[in-house]
N, C-alpha and C positions, 0 to 999 in steps of 0.2 A: 436614743431617740429623745428629742427635746421634751421637757416637761412644762413648757410655756403654758400658762393658764388660758391662753386663747386657742389652744389646740382643739379642733373640732373633728371628731371621728365620724366619717360618713359610711364606711363599710364595716359594720359591726362584726360580721362573720369573718372577714379577712383578718381583722385586728385580733379577734379571739383565737382564730386558728394559729396565728403566730405566737400568741401568748401560751396557748396549750402546748405548742411545740417546745417552747422554753421549759415549761413544767416537765415535759417528757425528758428533755435533756438533763434537767436537774435530777430527776428520778434515776436515770441511768447512771449518772455520775455518782450519786449517792450509793447505788448498788455496787459500782466498781470500787468505791472508797471502802465499803464494808468488807469486800473481798480482800483488799489489800491489808486492812487492819487485822483481819483474821489470820492472814499469812504472817503478819508481824508477831502476833501472839505465839503462833506455832514456831516461828524462827527463834523466838526468845525462850523457847522451852516451856511455855505456859500450857496448861491443860484446862479443859472444860469440866464443869461440875454442875449438878442440879441443885438449885436453891429454890425451894418451894416448887412452883410450877415452871420456873425459868431454867433454861440451860445456858449458863454463862461462863465466861473465863474467870479464872481464879485471881488473876492479877489485874491491876488497874492499867489504864492506857498510859498514865504518867510513868509507871514502873517499867512498862514495856519500852517506851521511848528511851528511858535512861539506859536500859540494858542494850538496846540497839545502838545507841550513841557510843557506848563503851566498846561494843563489838566493832563499830566503824572506826573510831578514833584511836583506840588502844591496840586492838587486835587486827586492825586494817582489813576488816571483813568487807569486801566489796559488795556482797549481796545485801548486807545490812544497810550500807550507805545507799544502795540503789532503791531499796524499798522505802526508806525514809524520804528520798527525793521524789519517788512516785506518789507518795501520800501528799507531799506539798504541791505537786503539780495538779493533782485532783482537787485539792482544797482551793487552789487558785481558780481552776476551771469552774468549780461549783460557786465560788464567790462571784465570779463574773456573770454567770447565768442568773443567779439570784438577784444581782444588781439590776440586770436587764428586766427581770420580772417586776421588781419593785418600781422601777422607773416607768414602766408601761402601766402599772396599776395606778400610779399617780395621774396619768392621763385619763384612765377610765373613771377615776373618782372626781374629776372636774365636773362642776355643776351642769355644763352644757352636754355632758356625755351621760354616764350612769344608765346605760340601757339594760334591759332585762337579760339575765344569764340563767342557764339551767344546767345543774349538775346532778347526776343520778348516782346514788350509792349503789355499788356493784355487789352488795351482799344479797342474801337470799330474799330479804323482805325490804329492800331499800326504797327510800323515797326520792323525790326530785327536789333539790335544794336550789336556793338562789345564789349561793356562794360556795366556794370550794371547801373551806374549813371554818366559815364564820358561824355556822349553826351549832348550838351547844349539844345537839343530839349526834353530831358527827365527831367521831374520835380520831385521834391523830393517825391511827393505824387502819381506819376504814378505807377500803379501796373505793375510789371515786372515778366517775367518767364525766366528761364535759361535752355536752351536746352543742358544740359551737355553731352548727348549721341552723340552730333555732335562736341564736343570739339576736336580741332586739324584738322578738315576736311577743305577742300578747299571750297570756296564760291559756286562753281557750284554744289557741292554735297548738300549743304544746301538749295539752291534755288530749286533743284529738290524735296527735302524733305518737306520744309516749305513753299515754294512758292516764287515768285520773288518780295519780299517786303523788300529788304535791305534798310537801312537808307542811304540817299545820303551823309550825313555828315560823318558817320562812314566808308562808303565804296565808296569814291568819284571816284575811278577808275573802279568800276564795270560797266558793260554795262547798258545803260539807261533802257532797258527792264527788268532788274533785280531789278530796284529801283522804284517800283510802290506803290501806296497806296493799302492797303488791300482791300478797297471797290472797287477799279478799278479791281483788280485781281478777286474778287468774282463776279463782274458784268460780266467780260469777261468769267468766268467759266459758269455762268448762260446762257449767250448768246450762248456759244459753246454747252452746253447741249441741249438748245432749238433747235439749228441748227441740232445737231445730231439726236434729236428726230424727227424733220421734215424730215431729210434725211432718217431715218429708215421708216417713214410713206410712203415716196415716193418710197420705195423699192417695194411696192405692188400697191400703188395708182399712177395714172397718175398725172403729174404736170399740172397746169392750162393750159399751152400752148399745152399740149398733148391730152387733152380731146377731144373726137370725138362725134359729134352729128349725129345721123342716122335719116333721115326723110323718113317716108313712109306714104303717105296719110295725114290724119289729125293728125297722132300720131308721136311722136318722142321718140327715145331711146338715152340715153347718156352713152357713154362708159367712165368710170372713173377709171378702174383698169386694171392691166396687164392681169389678168385672163379674163376680159371681152373683151379685145383687141384680145386675142387668140381665144376667142369664136366667135368673129366676122368672123374669117377665116372659122370656122366650119359652121356658119349660111349661109355664101355665097355659100358654097358647097351644103348645104341642100336645098337651094332655086333654084339650077340649074334645078333640076327635082324633084319637091316636092312629095316624095313617089310614083314616077312614074306617076304623074298627069300633068307633064309639068312644065314650068318655073313659079315660084311663083311670084305674083304681087309685092312682096317686094324684089325681087332679085336685082333690079337695085340699090336701096339705100344701100343694104348690100354689093353689089359688090364694090361700092364707099368707104364704110366704111372699107372693107377688105384691099383696097389699102392703105388707111390712117393708118390702124392698122399695116400693114407691115412696113411702113415707121417709125412709132413711135417705134415699137419693135426693129427694127434694130438700130435706133439712140440711144435708151436707152442702148442697149447691147454694142454698140461701146463706149459709154461714161463710162459705169460702168458694166462690165461683171456680169451676174446673175440677172440684173434688167429688161431685155427685152427678146429678143430671137435672135438667129443667123438665117441665111438663111436656114441652114440645119434643124434647129428645126421647122421653119415655114413650110418647105417642108414636114416634117414628120406629122405635125398637119393636113395639107391639105390632104395628102395621106391617113392618118387614117380616116379622115372624108369621103373621097370618098369611101373607102372600107366599112365603116359602112352604108352609105346611099345606096350603091348598095345592101347590105344585106337587107335593109328595103324596097327595091322595086324601087329605083331610077335607071333610065336608063342612066348610065354614063359609059364612056370608062374606064376600069380599069387601063389603062396605062396613058392616058392624063387627065382623070377626066372630060372631056368635055361631054355635053349632047348628047346622040345618039337617043333621042326620035324622 
């Protein structure tokens, strides 16, 4: 590709996709080259040994080449000749793709280009960088990914897509909340999910401070749900004149529970609509209970709901 300084790239994603493919080719060629060189050491009779924390061959590459050249030229070992030739082929292939990478990078570095690029470290707590290896915090062995589909985009778009984990060195002017560790972002996400789950649970369950205890005689009932709080309103009506037999002995504690249930339902609804009940809904629940209990024999005033026994 030409490196004319007038070259203007218009499709950043396509350009970087092609460049990323070249890097992938280079990586695969390097891996094949490493395999061939390990085979060369083995063919030359070399052995691995541990040096500190490294596991390495005992002889240098130059010594191995010399041994293989003797095997090829003096002993006419075809396998030695073939593996030396294979290494040269891979070196030529690698040099070609590296040349293509460098030529295209010259185009990217032209003043009229220089669009935003985003590279994520693929380690456990990796950041998003603006270059593949240009950041001092990225080591030569750090596995990297290239988000070419975001090439040319502004940082706020990238943060929404990949998360607020921009490298503070590569993006020093980005807001602090965009430059977090991946582990911190993941922890915050887990905490937010946990809070959302708890909030969803409390859509039907009463919170600890809202739970109502109903005492009647030696027994107690605990109201822990919105549905049970609404049912407390119905029980209070039911016990006003229990099936026409007069006031039930448990009416007093349920009357007190109904007062508390009304407060809880109204407070929940005011805080977050749909999680409690409005006064109109409470009035309807009570009116419906009065009507039903009259039908079952309770002597209640249809208008006021009061006992007329």
